[in-house]
N, C-alpha and C positions, 0 to 999 in steps of 0.2 A: 821514350816509348818508340817501338818499332812495329807493333802489331796494329793492323788496321781492323777496326771493329764497327759494326752497325749496332748501335744501342738506341733503342726507342726511349727518349727522355720522359715520355709520359708514363711508361711502365718501369723504366730503368732495367729493361730486359734485353739481352743481346739477341739479335735475330740473324746475324751473319758475321763472318769474319774472313779475312783475306791474308794469305801468306805474303811475306815480303818477296819482291821481284828477286830472281837470281841474278848472278853477274852476267850469265849467258843471255838471259832475257833482256837485261839493260843494254848489253852490247848489240844485240840484234835490233833493238829498238832504235838506238842511235844510228846504227848503219842504215836501217830502213829510211829514217827521217832524212839523214844526210843524202842518201841517193835521190830521194824525192826533191830535195832542194836543188841538187844538180840538174835534175830533169826540168823543174820549173823554171830555171834560169833561161831555158831556150824556148819557153812558151809565153804567150801573151796572156795578160791577166783576165782577158775577156772570158776565157774558158772557166776560170775560177769564180768569176762573177756569176755565171750561170749556175754553177754548182752551189754557190753560197745561197742563192735564192732557193734552191732545192732543200738545202739544209734548214732554212728558215721554215719552209713547208713542213719538214719532217718534225721539227720541234713542235709546231702546232698540232700535227697529227698525233704525237705521242704526249701531249700536254698532261693527260690524266696519269699516265705511268710516271712521268718525271716529277709532277707535283706530289703525288703520293709518296714516292721514294724520298724526296726532300723533307717532307713533313715527318715521315717515320724516322728519318736519321737524325734530324736536328730540331724538330719540334715546332717549326713555324706553322702558323695557321694555313690551312689548305688553300684558302682563297688568296693568301699572299703568295703561296707557291705557284699558283696558277698565274698570277700577275707577273711573277718572275720569268716563267716561260714565255709569256707574250712579250715582255720586254726584250728578252734575248732573241726572239725571232725578228723583232723590229730592228735590233742592232745588226743582225745578219743581213736583212733587206737593205738597211742603210748603206752598209759597205758594198753590197752587191750593186746597188744603184749608183753609187757615187765614187767607189773605190778606184775605178779605172781612170776617171778624170783627175782624181787627186794624185795619181801616179804619173801623170803627164810631165815631160820635161819642163823645167822652169827657166825662162830666158834671164840673162843677167846683162844689164847694160855695162858696157866696158868699151873704152877706147883702144884696148889692146887686141880686140878681135871679136869674132862672133862667139859668145859664151852662153853656156847654159849648164844646168846640172840635171843628171838622170836620178831617178830614185829607184835604187835596186835593192833586192833582197840581200841579206847578209848571212843567213844560214839558220840552223836549228836553235830554237829558243826553248829554254827551261822555264816552265811556269809553275810556280809554287803558290797554291791557293788556299784560302781559308774556308771555313764551314758556314759562315753566316748567310752567304748567298751561294749555294753550291753550284748552280748553273750559271748565274750571271757573272761570277768572278772568273769562270772559265771562258765564256763567250767574249767577255770584254777584252781578253788578250787574243783569243782564237781568231775572231772574225777579221780584225784589221790585218793581222799577220797572214792569214790565209790568202787574202787578196794580194798582199805584198809578195808572198811566195816564201815565207818562213815557216817551216813545219814546227809543230809544238809537241814538246814532251810534257806531260802533265804529272805533277806530284801534288795531289789534293790532300786535304786535312784527314787526319787519322779516323775521324768519326763520321766521314761522308764517303766511304769507298764505294758503296753501291751507287750513289749519285754520279760519281766519277766514271764508273764502269758503264752505266747506262747512257750517259752523255756521249762517250766515245763510240759506243755501239750505234747510236742513232745517227751520229755524223757519218760513220763509215757506211752505214746501210743507206744513207741518203745520196751516195755516190762520190763522196770525197775519196781522193786517192789514198791507198794504204800509206801510212806514215804521216798523214796530215795532222792528226792528233793521236798520240799514243799514251794511254793511261798507264802509269807505273805505280808501284808500291814500294818505293825504296826506304831503306833506313837513312838516318841522317848522315852516317859515313858514306853510304852509297851516293847520296845527293851531292856531297862534296866532290866525289869522284866524277860524277856526271858534269858538274860545273867546270871541272878541270879539263875535261876531254877536249881535244882540239877541234872536234866536229861540232862542238856546241859553241855558239857565237854570242849568246846573251841569256840574261836571267830576268824574269819578271816576277816580282813577289808582292803579294798582298798579305798582310798579317801583322804580327806583333812587332814592337820595337826590338825585342830581343831576338826574334827570328830574322827580321831584317838586317840587324847588325851582323849576325853570324853569316848570312847568305851574301851580304854585300861584301864582307871581308874575303869570303871564298872567291867571289867574282873579281874583286879588285886585285887579289893576289895573282889571278890568272889572266889579267887584263881583259876581262869580259865586261861588256857594257851591261848595266843593270837599271831597272826602274823599280822603285820601292813606294808602295802605297801602305802606310802604316797606320798607327792609331791616330785618334783624334779626340779633342776635348772641346768640341765646337761651341762657339758663342751664339746664343740666340738673343739678339738685342731688341728690346721693346722700347721705343722712343715714346715720349709723353703725348704725341699726337696720333698714336696708333688708332686705327679704326677697331673698335671693340669686337665687331662681328668677325672681321678678318682674323683678329687675334684669336678669338675662340675657335674659329675654324681650323686655323693652323695648329694650335695647341691640342686639337682633338686626337692627333696621333703622333705629334712630334717626338714624344718620349715612350710610345708604346708600339709603333710599327716594328715588326720583327722582334717584338718583345724588348725593344730598346737596344738590340744587338746590331747596331749599324755604326760603321766608323764615322760617318758624317751626321750622326744623329745629334739633336740639339741638347747637349749634355749640361751646359752652363747656361741658364736662363738669367740674363742680365736685364733688369727692369728699372726704368726711370720711375722714381717714387710714386707718381700719381697713379700708376697702374699696378703697383706692387701687390695690393690686396686682391685686385681683379685676377691677376695671374695665379696667385696661390689658390684661390677658390675655384678657378676654372680647372686647374690641374687636379685639385681634389675631386671635383665632379667627374672628371674623365676617369681617374683611377678608381674611384669608389663604384663606378658603374660597370667596371670590367667583370666579365663572367669567366671564371677559371674553369677549364675542362679539357677534354680531349681535342687536340688541334685538328683532328679529322672531322669534327662535328661543326655544323654551320653556325650554331648559336654560341660557340666558344670565342671569347674576345681576349682572354688571357691564357696564352699557352705556356707550357714549361719553358725553361731556358734550355740551351743546347745540350747540357750534361749536368749531372750532379756536381762535378768538379767546378764548373763555371758558377753554379749557384752558390757553393760554399765560398768561393773566392770573393764574390760580390758581397755576400753576407758579412765576411770579414772586413772588407773595405768600409761598409757602412758602420759597423761597430767601431772601427778605428776612428772614423770621422766623429761619431757621437762621443766617444771617450775623450776626444780632443776638443769638444765644445759645440760641435754642430747640433742643431736642434731638429727633431722630427716634427714636422708640421702635420703630416698625415702618413699613415701606412695602412696598407690593405690588410684585412683580417687574415687570421690563420687559415690555411688551405689544407683541407683533410685529403691528402693524396700522397701516394709514394713516389709521385713524379718529381722532376727537378723544378719545382715551382719556386720562384722568388716572389715575395710580396712587394709590389710597387711601393715606392717611398718618395716622399718630398722632403728635402733637407734644406734648412736655412742656417744663417749665422755661421757660415763657413769663412774663417779668416785666413789670412795668408800663412799663418803658422800651422794650420791644420794639415796633416799629412796627406789628405786626399785633394788638397788645393790644386795640385799640378798632376794629378792622376786621372786616367781615363777609367770611368765607371761603366762597364759594358753590360747594360741591362736597364730595366725600367726604374731608374732613379732619376729625379729631377732635382738639380741643385740650383736653387733660386737666390740670386743676389739683387740688392737694391742699390741704385746709384743716383747721384743728383742730376747729372746732365749728359750730353753726348760725349764730352771729353772724358768724363769718368767711365763711361761705358766702353769707349774705345781703349782706354788705358787698361781696364780690367780685362777686356777681350784679348789683348796682346800680351798680358802677363801670364803667358803659358809657354811651355816648351814645344807645344803642338801648333799646327796651323793647317788644318785640312779643310773644313767647311765652316760656314756661318750663315746666319739669317739676320735680317734687319726688318723690323716691323714698323711701318710708318705711313701716314697718309700723305706725306710730302715726298714724292719720289726723288726730287733733286736732293733733298736732305738726306734721304736713305742712301742715295748713290754717293754722296760725299762721305758719309760714315763708312760705307762698304770700302771705298777707296783707301781708307786708313787702317783697315783691319789687316794683320799679317796672317793671310790664309790663302789657300789656293782657290777657294770657291765661295761666293756669297749669293744667296738667294733673297730677293726683296719680297716681302709679304708672302713667304712660303717657307716650308721646311726643305729639307734636302731633296734633290731632284737629279735624275740622270737620264740620258738619252744618247743615242749614237752620235749626234752632232756636237755634244757638249763635252769639253775636256774635263777629265777627272784626275785629281792629284793635289798634292799639298806642298807645304814648305816646312822648315825647321825639322823637328823630330817626326813629323807626319810623312817624311820621305821626299822623293824627288822623281822627276819625270811625269809624263802624263799618259793616261790611257783614254781611248775613244777620241772622237773628233779627227780633224786632220793632224793635230798635234800628236795624238796617240798613235796614229798610223805611221808616223815618222820615227817612232821610238827605236826601231831596229832596222832602219833603212840606211843604205849607203848613198849619201848625197854626193854623187860622182861628177865632178866638174870635167866638162869638155869645152876646150876653147880652140877655135880655128884662127891661127895667126898667119895664115898663108900669105896674105896681101903685105904684111909687115916685112916679109923676107923675099919678096920678088924683086 
């Protein structure tokens, strides 16, 4: 696919389309971004800090426009789109407030001389971002790199081109220098050429395993650093001492937020047997009380998926699972709509031979497993080629921390579902990718840690 289209998944009607960027447009964008990188190398980050605060203010000022565009293009509930804008503004404020200090030189104890390392920008970064959080995925890369001094070229998902254009427009009008964030609509061949360009120094991708593999290959071939945030099949572990009210509260949206289209969403719910029935009936209560409808309307709690294609893929995965022996504990009734609605479903009896055992189901599907004890829960959680996020529900925090420490994953939330904020590192292991975004770790992703050591005294 090369054409970028805005298709409302509630109506399945196209309301805008965007031509691919020309070779000349791409070259001009790279030139502009590279020139800005050279200029920023001679400026202090304090100036960018002030500009980033203004960008945060601009995001809040344009919250209505951004939220509506995201909802129209990929179908998320309007209130969740508004939450996303506020989250992104807070991330910008976080780096505006803390970024300068985080970039201060770090001293190194050494008998060889006075040593420290500088934290310097490296150049233009190509960001390839997905549709499920059209603004957050961009800001997660943009904000820290803006403070560092790395301009961003953006290739957003084919189904959210309007969100990409609006984001870039708001950032530019907030006072960011030309070239800070340039939105492009490249083909996949053009993307490979951009990555190969010597003026581009890194690639940040959030997306599928297949997309990550292709982009990582292109980056590796050209010796460009990359960060990859890929899929997840996150474990949500319920220990036998879980507080039932906490459990019910967390399950309230663990599989329905963003219609389950979250990389770090709790896809595999692993329950010690004393709470198995409680979990099943809590999930059934959550799913059965959803209200399908227009995501722009306040009373809607079940929106369409991001596209008809995504809906059909998930339906095929569920059918494949059931054909292989999985059982449907509950499924939402038929929905009378031409929109891309998927009927939320609870699956049980998924054994290791089931073809979906090690697949990511990206949507409102709850896979519920029963285990005997903590060791079984940990073993099942780790029996996955993914390792992005996880949750542990327990009334004993020390016990929960012990379980968390044994899970092969990048993130664990105790007594909660997935969470994100500017100060918290985001990323995974195994086929969920490598590198981190956000926090001080994410800020260093595309930084040159430049050693400086004064050995004058040793040579006098």
